[in-house]
N, C-alpha and C positions, 0 to 999 in steps of 0.2 A: 811297397814301403823299403828302406834300405835295410841291409842285415844288421847294421847298429842299433836300428830305431827299433827293430821288431825284437830283438836279442833286450833291449832297455823294457820295453812294453810288457814282454813276458814276465822278465823278474819283476818285476815292479805289480805285476797281476798275482803272479801263482808262487813268492818264496819268499823265506825270509832267509837270506844268507845261505842259499845251497845250490847247487849247482844240477845243471839240467838233467843231469842220469839221475839225480837222487829225486824224481819224480815219484810218488805212490798213485796207486790206482783211486778214483775218485771215492769218496766213502759216503756214507749216509750217517745222518745224525741220529741223536736221541729221544729220548720221551718226549721233551719239550716241543718237538715238532706237531703231536697230536693234540696239544692244549694252547696253543699259542695263537689268539683270535686279535681281527683287524681293531682297531680302536677308535674312537668316538671320532675322531679328527681325519682318520684316515676315510672311513665313511661319508664324512660331511665332504670331505673334498673328493671324493668320488662323484656322490650326488651334483656337487656345481661344474665338476668337469663335462660330467652327461650333458646337464642342461645347457649350458653353451656349449657344446658339441667342441670343446676344446681340445679332447682328443681325435678329433676331423673322423672319426667312424673306424677307430682303428680299437683291438686290444690293448689294454693296458697295464700299468704295476703302479703301486703307491708303496714305495721305500719309507717307511717311519723308523727313521734315526732313532729319537730317542727312543723309542720300543725296541729296536734290533731286529724289526719283523719286515716280511713283503707280502705284500697282497696281490693276486694277482685278479685284474676284472676283463670281464668279454666287454665288446665295442660296445653294448648296450648298458651298463655297468653294473651285474652282475657281479658280484664278488662269487667269483670262481675255487679261490685257496689260498692261504696265510700259511707261512712259514717264519722260524727264526732264522736270522740271517747274521754274519759277521763284518764289520765292517773299519773304518779307517781308523787306527789307532789313536787318532788324536781328533778332540772336539772341532767343529767348525764347519764353515759353508762354503768356502772356495778354494780351488786349489791353486795353488804357488804358480804364477806363470811359469811357463817352460818345464815344469817338471816332469811331463814325457821325457823329455828327452835328457834328464838328466839320468847317471850310474845310480845304483841303488845307494852306494855309499856315501853319495852326498847329499840325499834326502834325511832330511832332521826327523825327530820323532812328532814333532811338534808340525810338522808339514804333511803328515799323513793322513789327509783327510777325502772324507768321503765328499763331493761338494752336492749340494741343495741346488735344484732348478730342475723344468722341464729338457725330457732329452729324446729325442727320437732313436729307437732302438734299431741296431743294424749286426748282422751275424758275423763272424769274425773265426779267426781258427789262431792258436798260438803255435809256438816251433814244435810242439807234440804231435800237431794237427787234431788237437782237441777244439770241438766248436764253444764257442764263447758268445755273449752279449755285448756288443759296444755301449755303453753309457754315454763317456765323453771320450771321445779317439784321442784326442789332441794331448787332455791329460792323463792317458793311459789308465782310463776308468772303466772297467766292466764287471759285467756279472758272469760267474763262473761255479762250476763243482765244487764245492768245500774239498782240499787236500790235507791228507792230513800225516803228511811227509816229514815233519819236524814234531817229534814227540814233545818237545818242551814248549809248544804254543800251543797244546791243549784246543785244537779248536773242534775235536768232537764233544767233549767236554765241556766246552763253553754254548755250543749250540744246544746239548743238552743240558745246561743246568735251567732251574726256576728263574732267575732273575734274567736281566739284562746288562748289567752293570761290566760284566765281562766279556762282552760280543766284541770288543773293540779291539783287533789285533793285525787289521792289513795294511797294507800301505795305501790305501782307498780304494781298491776293489770290492766289489760286494759277494762273498761268500755264501753259497745256498744248498743246502742239502742236494744230492747226487739224484734223489728219489722225485724230490721235488722241481730240480730244474728240467728234470726229461720229462714229467707228467706236464706241467703248467708252463715255466718259463720258456723252454725250447718252441713250443708249437705256438705260443701265442707272442712272441719277442722276438724271436732265432727266423724263423721257419717263415715269417712273415711279419713285416716293420709294424710295430709298435709305439706306444707312448711309457716313457718314465717316470714319475713324477718324486722325486728325492725330498721326503721333510727335513726342513734345516733343525739343527740345534739350537742355533742362538740368534738367528733373524726373524722378528716376526714374519709367519706366515703369509701374509698379505705383500711382504716387502718381496718374497720369493716367488709367487704366484699374484699378482696382477689382479688376476679374475675372481679372485676370494675373498675382495672386497666386497660387503664389511667383515671385516676378520672373522673368521668360522670358532 
């Protein structure tokens, strides 16, 4: 990876207008993390995934964008844990072509989407040598521990709030409470290859996952 590209990927995934020297330590989320549950659509999709062996015998995660949550499952489809997450600022199900190569200042608010679809996870590192999980490398979209270095973003407050309408803040990456990331995401999607299914905001689910027909 070139220095230019890696710098852009780091900025897109982990910052909102701050320099590399401003990174804070990974932070934990508040009380909502203990109460969020997997929604029926995620559970139904998980059952279909396992029935059709779409996960290819791997652990998997379902990112429920409409409810701003992630659920991690083992290879047999057993639900392991669910957590709130932060997502791309804009609703939408596709990444803008070439967005992973763009400077942050050229990424418009309406382009800051978390793409929907099926992705094979891959372990990665940012420029501070923190581990991340690539969701879509070309679009510079990853899962990573939430960081509260920009107070105005209120990221921890967003994660802890009882609703999910305020969980849209990132450039497209999926921000996860640090303790949940370490307990469930890293061992199942980073230390070994897993599959990540991101539910759509707008598209019909069967359009994003053709194996979900008839519609869940």
